[in-house]
C-alpha positions as CSV (number, residue, x, y, z in Angstrom):
1,M,-12.5,-19.7,19.9
2,N,-9.6,-18.5,17.9
3,P,-10.7,-16.6,14.7
4,L,-10.4,-18.1,11.3
5,Y,-9.6,-16.5,7.9
6,L,-10.8,-17.7,4.5
7,G,-9.2,-17.4,1.1
8,L,-10.9,-18.3,-2.2
9,D,-9.0,-18.8,-5.5
10,I,-11.1,-18.8,-8.6
11,G,-9.2,-20.5,-11.4
12,T,-10.0,-21.4,-15.0
13,S,-11.0,-25.0,-14.2
14,G,-12.0,-25.0,-10.6
15,V,-12.1,-23.2,-7.2
16,R,-9.9,-23.8,-4.2
17,S,-10.4,-22.5,-0.7
18,A,-8.1,-22.4,2.3
19,V,-8.6,-21.4,6.0
20,V,-5.9,-20.3,8.3
21,G,-5.9,-19.6,12.0
22,G,-4.9,-16.5,13.9
23,D,-1.3,-17.7,13.8
24,G,-1.3,-18.0,10.0
25,H,-1.1,-21.8,10.0
26,L,-3.3,-23.8,7.6
27,V,-6.4,-25.3,9.2
28,S,-8.2,-26.8,6.2
29,T,-8.6,-26.7,2.4
30,A,-11.2,-27.6,-0.1
31,R,-11.5,-27.7,-3.9
32,E,-14.3,-28.0,-6.5
33,P,-14.0,-28.4,-10.3
34,M,-15.8,-25.9,-12.5
35,H,-18.3,-27.3,-14.9
36,L,-18.2,-25.0,-17.9
37,S,-20.8,-25.0,-20.6
38,A,-19.9,-26.4,-24.0
39,G,-18.8,-24.1,-26.8
40,D,-17.1,-20.8,-26.6
41,D,-19.5,-19.0,-24.3
42,V,-18.6,-19.1,-20.6
43,S,-21.3,-18.3,-18.0
44,A,-20.2,-16.5,-14.9
45,E,-22.8,-18.5,-13.1
46,S,-20.4,-21.5,-13.4
47,W,-18.0,-19.5,-11.2
48,W,-20.6,-19.0,-8.6
49,D,-21.8,-22.7,-8.7
50,A,-18.2,-23.9,-8.1
51,V,-17.7,-21.3,-5.3
52,S,-20.8,-22.5,-3.6
53,A,-19.9,-26.1,-3.8
54,C,-16.3,-25.3,-2.6
55,L,-17.7,-23.4,0.4
56,D,-19.9,-26.3,1.3
57,A,-16.9,-28.6,1.1
58,Q,-14.9,-26.2,3.3
59,A,-17.6,-26.2,5.9
60,K,-17.4,-30.0,6.1
61,A,-13.6,-29.9,6.3
62,L,-13.8,-27.5,9.2
63,A,-16.5,-29.6,11.0
64,E,-14.2,-32.5,10.9
65,K,-11.7,-30.4,12.9
66,G,-14.3,-29.3,15.3
67,R,-14.6,-25.8,13.8
68,S,-17.2,-24.0,11.8
69,M,-17.7,-21.3,9.2
70,A,-19.1,-19.1,11.9
71,S,-15.6,-18.5,13.2
72,V,-14.4,-17.0,9.9
73,R,-13.7,-13.4,10.7
74,S,-12.7,-12.2,7.2
75,A,-12.3,-13.5,3.7
76,A,-10.7,-12.5,0.4
77,V,-11.1,-13.7,-3.2
78,D,-8.7,-13.8,-6.2
79,G,-9.4,-14.6,-9.8
80,T,-7.7,-14.9,-13.1
81,S,-6.5,-11.4,-14.3
82,G,-8.5,-10.0,-17.2
83,T,-11.4,-12.5,-17.0
84,M,-14.6,-10.4,-16.9
85,V,-18.4,-10.1,-17.4
86,L,-21.0,-7.4,-17.5
87,V,-23.8,-7.7,-14.9
88,D,-27.0,-6.0,-13.9
89,G,-27.7,-4.2,-10.6
90,D,-28.6,-7.6,-9.0
91,V,-25.2,-9.2,-10.1
92,R,-26.9,-11.2,-12.8
93,P,-24.8,-11.7,-15.9
94,V,-26.1,-10.0,-19.0
95,T,-23.3,-11.1,-21.3
96,P,-21.1,-14.2,-21.6
97,A,-17.9,-14.0,-19.7
98,L,-14.6,-13.5,-21.6
99,M,-11.6,-15.3,-20.3
100,Y,-8.2,-13.7,-19.7
101,D,-6.6,-15.4,-22.7
102,S,-9.3,-14.4,-25.2
103,S,-8.1,-12.2,-28.1
104,G,-8.7,-11.2,-31.7
105,Y,-10.6,-8.0,-30.8
106,D,-9.0,-6.1,-33.7
107,D,-11.7,-3.5,-34.2
108,E,-11.7,-2.7,-30.5
109,A,-7.9,-2.5,-30.5
110,A,-7.9,0.0,-33.4
111,R,-10.3,2.3,-31.4
112,I,-8.1,2.1,-28.4
113,A,-4.9,2.7,-30.4
114,G,-6.4,6.0,-31.8
115,V,-6.5,7.5,-28.3
116,A,-4.3,5.6,-25.9
117,P,-0.9,6.9,-25.0
118,P,2.1,5.0,-26.4
119,G,3.1,2.1,-24.3
120,S,-0.3,1.8,-22.6
121,I,-1.0,-1.7,-21.2
122,A,-4.6,-1.3,-22.7
123,R,-3.3,-1.5,-26.2
124,G,-3.6,-4.7,-28.3
125,S,-6.2,-7.0,-29.6
126,G,-6.0,-9.2,-26.5
127,S,-6.0,-6.4,-24.0
128,A,-8.5,-6.3,-21.1
129,L,-9.9,-3.0,-22.3
130,A,-10.5,-4.5,-25.8
131,R,-12.3,-7.3,-24.1
132,M,-14.5,-4.9,-22.2
133,L,-15.4,-3.1,-25.4
134,R,-16.4,-6.4,-27.0
135,L,-18.6,-7.2,-23.9
136,Q,-20.4,-3.8,-24.4
137,S,-21.3,-4.9,-28.0
138,C,-22.9,-8.0,-26.4
139,D,-25.3,-5.7,-24.5
140,P,-27.1,-3.7,-27.1
141,G,-30.1,-3.1,-24.8
142,R,-27.7,-1.5,-22.2
143,R,-29.0,-3.6,-19.4
144,A,-25.5,-3.9,-17.8
145,R,-24.7,-1.8,-14.8
146,H,-21.3,-3.0,-13.8
147,L,-18.2,-4.5,-15.2
148,C,-17.0,-7.4,-13.0
149,H,-13.7,-9.1,-13.0
150,Q,-13.9,-12.8,-11.9
151,A,-13.0,-11.9,-8.3
152,D,-15.3,-8.9,-8.3
153,F,-18.3,-11.1,-9.4
154,I,-17.8,-13.4,-6.4
155,L,-17.2,-10.5,-4.0
156,A,-20.4,-8.8,-5.2
157,R,-22.4,-12.0,-4.7
158,L,-21.2,-12.3,-1.2
159,T,-21.6,-8.7,-0.1
160,G,-24.5,-7.6,-2.4
161,R,-22.3,-4.6,-3.4
162,P,-21.5,-4.7,-7.1
163,G,-19.3,-2.0,-8.6
164,L,-16.1,-2.7,-6.6
165,S,-12.8,-4.0,-7.6
166,D,-9.2,-3.9,-6.4
167,E,-6.1,-2.1,-7.8
168,N,-4.4,-5.3,-9.0
169,N,-7.3,-6.7,-11.1
170,V,-7.9,-3.3,-12.8
171,L,-4.2,-2.8,-13.7
172,K,-4.4,-4.6,-17.1
173,L,-7.6,-2.8,-17.9
174,G,-5.6,0.4,-17.9
175,Y,-6.4,2.0,-14.5
176,D,-4.0,4.9,-13.7
177,L,-2.3,3.8,-10.4
178,E,-0.3,7.0,-10.1
179,R,-3.4,9.2,-10.0
180,D,-5.9,6.6,-8.8
181,I,-8.3,7.4,-11.6
182,W,-9.7,5.9,-14.8
183,P,-8.0,7.7,-17.7
184,D,-10.0,10.4,-19.5
185,W,-9.2,8.9,-22.9
186,F,-11.3,5.7,-22.1
187,A,-14.5,7.6,-23.0
188,A,-13.0,8.6,-26.4
189,C,-12.7,5.0,-27.5
190,G,-16.2,4.2,-26.6
191,T,-15.9,2.9,-23.0
192,R,-19.1,3.2,-21.0
193,M,-17.5,4.9,-18.0
194,E,-20.5,4.2,-15.8
195,L,-19.7,0.5,-15.9
196,L,-16.2,0.8,-14.5
197,P,-15.8,-0.2,-10.8
198,D,-14.7,1.9,-7.9
199,V,-11.2,0.7,-7.0
200,L,-10.1,-0.3,-3.5
201,R,-6.6,-1.0,-2.2
202,V,-5.8,-4.7,-1.9
203,G,-6.9,-5.8,1.6
204,A,-9.4,-2.9,2.2
205,V,-12.7,-3.8,3.6
206,A,-15.3,-4.1,0.8
207,G,-18.3,-4.9,2.9
208,S,-19.9,-7.4,5.2
209,V,-21.5,-10.7,4.1
210,T,-25.3,-10.4,3.4
211,A,-27.8,-12.0,5.7
212,S,-28.8,-14.5,3.0
213,M,-25.2,-15.6,2.3
214,A,-24.5,-15.9,6.0
215,R,-27.4,-18.3,6.3
216,R,-26.5,-20.2,3.2
217,F,-22.9,-20.9,4.2
218,G,-23.1,-20.7,8.0
219,F,-21.1,-17.5,8.2
220,S,-21.4,-15.0,11.0
221,R,-23.1,-11.7,10.1
222,E,-19.9,-10.1,11.3
223,L,-17.8,-11.6,8.4
224,K,-15.9,-8.9,6.5
225,L,-15.0,-9.3,2.8
226,L,-11.8,-7.7,1.8
227,A,-10.8,-6.4,-1.7
228,G,-8.8,-9.2,-3.3
229,T,-6.3,-9.5,-6.1
230,T,-5.3,-11.6,-9.1
231,D,-4.3,-15.3,-9.0
232,S,-0.6,-14.7,-9.6
233,V,-0.3,-12.1,-6.9
234,A,-2.2,-14.4,-4.5
235,A,0.3,-17.2,-5.2
236,F,3.1,-14.7,-4.4
237,L,1.5,-13.8,-1.1
238,A,1.4,-17.5,-0.3
239,S,5.2,-17.7,-0.4
240,G,5.5,-15.6,2.7
241,V,8.0,-13.1,1.0
242,T,8.2,-10.0,3.1
243,E,11.5,-8.2,2.3
244,V,12.4,-5.9,-0.6
245,G,14.6,-7.8,-3.0
246,E,13.0,-11.2,-2.4
247,A,11.4,-12.8,-5.4
248,V,9.3,-15.7,-6.5
249,T,9.8,-17.6,-9.8
250,S,7.0,-19.8,-11.0
251,L,8.2,-22.6,-13.2
252,G,5.1,-24.1,-14.7
253,T,4.1,-24.3,-18.3
254,T,5.6,-20.8,-18.6
255,L,8.2,-18.9,-16.6
256,A,7.0,-16.0,-14.5
257,V,9.1,-13.8,-12.2
258,K,7.8,-11.5,-9.4
259,L,10.0,-9.3,-7.3
260,L,9.1,-7.3,-4.2
261,S,10.4,-3.8,-4.9
262,D,10.3,-0.4,-3.1
263,V,10.0,1.4,-6.5
264,R,7.5,0.9,-9.3
265,V,8.9,-0.3,-12.6
266,D,6.9,-0.6,-15.9
267,D,7.6,-1.2,-19.5
268,A,4.5,-2.4,-21.2
269,A,6.3,-2.9,-24.5
270,R,8.4,-5.6,-22.8
271,G,5.6,-7.1,-20.7
272,I,7.0,-5.5,-17.5
273,Y,4.5,-4.1,-14.9
274,S,4.1,-3.6,-11.2
275,H,1.2,-4.4,-8.9
276,R,0.9,-2.3,-5.8
277,L,1.0,-4.2,-2.5
278,G,0.5,-2.0,0.5
279,D,3.3,0.6,0.4
280,R,5.5,-1.6,-1.9
281,W,5.4,-2.9,-5.5
282,L,5.4,-6.3,-7.0
283,A,7.4,-6.1,-10.3
284,G,7.5,-8.8,-12.8
285,G,6.9,-10.3,-16.2
286,A,6.2,-13.7,-17.8
287,S,8.1,-15.5,-20.5
288,N,6.7,-18.0,-23.0
289,S,9.6,-20.3,-22.2
290,G,9.3,-22.8,-19.4
291,G,8.0,-26.3,-18.7
292,G,5.8,-26.2,-21.8
293,A,8.9,-26.0,-24.0
294,L,10.5,-28.9,-22.2
295,L,7.3,-31.0,-22.6
296,H,7.4,-30.3,-26.3
297,H,10.4,-32.7,-26.4
298,F,10.2,-35.0,-23.4
299,S,7.5,-36.4,-21.1
300,A,7.4,-35.4,-17.5
301,D,8.7,-38.8,-16.4
302,T,11.6,-38.6,-18.9
303,I,12.5,-35.1,-17.7
304,A,12.7,-36.4,-14.2
305,E,14.8,-39.4,-15.2
306,L,17.2,-37.4,-17.3
307,S,17.6,-34.7,-14.7
308,R,18.9,-37.2,-12.2
309,R,21.9,-37.8,-14.6
310,I,22.8,-34.1,-15.0
311,D,25.9,-32.7,-13.5
312,P,24.9,-29.1,-13.0
313,N,28.5,-28.0,-12.4
314,R,29.5,-28.9,-16.0
315,P,27.7,-26.4,-18.3
316,T,26.9,-27.5,-21.8
317,G,27.8,-24.2,-23.5
318,F,24.8,-24.3,-25.8
319,D,23.0,-21.1,-26.7
320,Y,19.4,-22.3,-26.7
321,Y,16.1,-20.4,-26.5
322,P,13.4,-23.0,-25.6
323,L,9.9,-22.2,-26.8
324,A,7.0,-24.5,-27.5
325,R,6.1,-22.3,-30.5
326,A,7.3,-19.0,-32.1
327,G,6.7,-15.8,-30.0
328,E,8.1,-14.3,-26.9
329,R,6.8,-11.5,-24.6
330,F,9.4,-11.1,-21.8
331,P,12.3,-10.3,-21.3
332,I,12.3,-10.1,-25.1
333,N,9.2,-8.8,-26.8
334,D,9.1,-10.5,-30.2
335,P,5.9,-12.2,-31.4
336,A,7.9,-13.9,-34.2
337,L,10.9,-15.1,-32.1
338,A,11.5,-18.7,-33.2
339,P,12.7,-21.5,-30.8
340,R,16.5,-21.9,-30.9
341,L,17.5,-25.5,-30.1
342,E,20.4,-26.3,-32.5
343,P,22.7,-28.1,-32.5
344,R,21.0,-31.0,-30.8
345,P,23.4,-33.5,-29.2
346,D,22.9,-37.2,-29.5
347,D,22.8,-37.5,-25.7
348,D,19.3,-36.5,-24.5
349,T,20.6,-35.7,-21.0
350,V,22.9,-33.0,-22.5
351,F,20.1,-31.7,-24.6
352,L,17.8,-31.3,-21.6
353,Q,20.6,-29.7,-19.6
354,G,21.1,-27.2,-22.3
355,M,17.4,-26.3,-22.3
356,L,17.4,-26.0,-18.4
357,E,20.4,-23.7,-18.6
358,A,18.7,-21.6,-21.3
359,I,15.6,-21.1,-19.2
360,A,17.7,-20.2,-16.2
361,R,19.4,-17.5,-18.4
362,I,16.0,-16.2,-19.5
363,E,15.0,-16.0,-15.8
364,G,18.2,-14.1,-15.0
365,E,17.7,-11.8,-17.9
366,G,14.2,-11.1,-16.6
367,Y,15.4,-10.1,-13.2
368,A,18.1,-8.0,-14.9
369,A,15.5,-6.2,-17.0
370,L,13.6,-5.3,-13.8
371,A,16.9,-4.1,-12.1
372,A,17.7,-2.0,-15.2
373,L,14.5,0.0,-14.6
374,G,15.3,0.6,-11.0
375,A,14.1,-2.4,-9.1
376,P,16.5,-4.2,-6.7
377,A,18.5,-7.2,-7.8
378,P,17.1,-10.4,-6.3
379,K,18.7,-11.4,-3.1
380,R,16.7,-14.6,-2.7
381,V,14.5,-16.4,-5.1
382,L,11.7,-18.8,-4.0
383,T,10.4,-21.2,-6.6
384,A,6.8,-22.3,-7.2
385,G,5.4,-24.7,-9.8
386,G,6.5,-28.1,-10.9
387,G,10.0,-27.0,-11.7
388,A,10.6,-26.4,-8.0
389,R,11.0,-30.2,-7.6
390,N,13.9,-30.5,-10.1
391,E,17.1,-30.4,-8.0
392,A,19.5,-30.2,-11.0
393,W,17.6,-27.3,-12.4
394,T,17.7,-25.6,-9.0
395,A,21.4,-26.0,-8.9
396,I,21.8,-24.6,-12.4
397,R,19.5,-21.6,-11.5
398,R,21.4,-20.9,-8.3
399,R,24.7,-20.7,-10.2
400,T,23.1,-18.5,-13.0
401,L,21.2,-16.1,-10.7
402,G,24.1,-15.8,-8.2
403,C,21.8,-15.8,-5.1
404,P,20.0,-18.4,-2.9
405,V,17.3,-20.3,-4.7
406,E,14.8,-22.3,-2.6
407,K,11.5,-24.0,-2.9
408,A,8.6,-21.8,-1.8
409,P,7.0,-23.2,1.4
410,D,3.6,-22.7,-0.2
411,A,2.4,-21.5,-3.6
412,E,-1.4,-22.1,-3.4
413,A,-3.2,-18.9,-4.3
414,S,-6.1,-19.8,-1.9
415,V,-3.5,-19.8,1.0
416,G,-2.2,-16.5,-0.1
417,M,-5.8,-15.1,0.0
418,A,-6.4,-16.5,3.5
419,L,-3.2,-14.9,4.7
420,L,-4.3,-11.6,3.1
421,A,-7.7,-12.0,4.9
422,R,-5.8,-12.4,8.2
423,R,-3.4,-9.5,7.5
424,G,-5.8,-7.0,5.8
425,M,-4.1,-3.8,4.8
426,A,-1.1,-4.2,7.0
427,P,2.1,-3.5,5.1
428,I,3.9,-6.6,3.7
């Protein structure tokens, strides 16, 4: 029978899986919520429990279509960038997991600042490296053998090969993509270098499924596990973008832009960085503006109703900067930047339109910031997230960006990983 390809997306609240066929068309999906423990501590075992349940659900979904997990030829996993845990040699957690948005590691940040080069992505009290140093302090008996990002942990469980990661997940930790090495200064700030993973290219074969995992989930022993990526890159892959200059804007709670580029562009001080994808780069950044700022003033239903009254061809002329709270990271890096939403007109439709226009300008400024560093200007922008359904906003953005703006055909990270499993290391 035709081979199948599996993608797993490990999120903050659940796991999604997708299976595509040899033609790339979606065959089946499954999802499972993640049952996290109460309190601040997160157990990595909750990730595995959710993955196991999701794979069981995926097997049932395939069976309903007359297919089975035994036909899955390769699989790939993504996880939230910067979420990590320390494990022993048998992939058992020896520390709590720390999530991607955890911060406040001031002592660790000070140690990093003493040795890290200016502009390093590893700087800051919320950096991934600061998070790793904090995890080390949770392992005074030095039982840990490996640092695992969320995707690494699942990959290691399936292959029985801990100590592997991919070049996208390790980027925010401070991995040197230019020289493909861990920087020497890591050791000077107290990093236990032996815990750091070996880094594979995205889509490279990481290993085969173990015999016990094959029996547990009904896989063939020939199933190959490929090095995965982060959740945001996986969502980009789902869009089907293949040409340099094409971009994906995610309009969810926040605004994120990603652009396929033939050159690498980075400016850590402004939140700009590039992931490597095959022989190309995925440049981007994320603003704190977006849907969350809109929901600070209107409900989702009200936004939809007011948007239907907007005439996108009649700009309001307001100079707004919508934020749910003070602080911006891209394209302006200003932790104290206050929301700017005055004057507020009496007409809520005009007020909403002014905010939509402002977020479109921020999006345009984001792409302009990438272009100023050498990336191409966007020639087509696909849209993911809830904002993709807002037709008035799309028209405003099309006028502001000066290029075609369309809804992405798919934005599910699990689909992106299934497509990666099908393509492997082939260039985008």
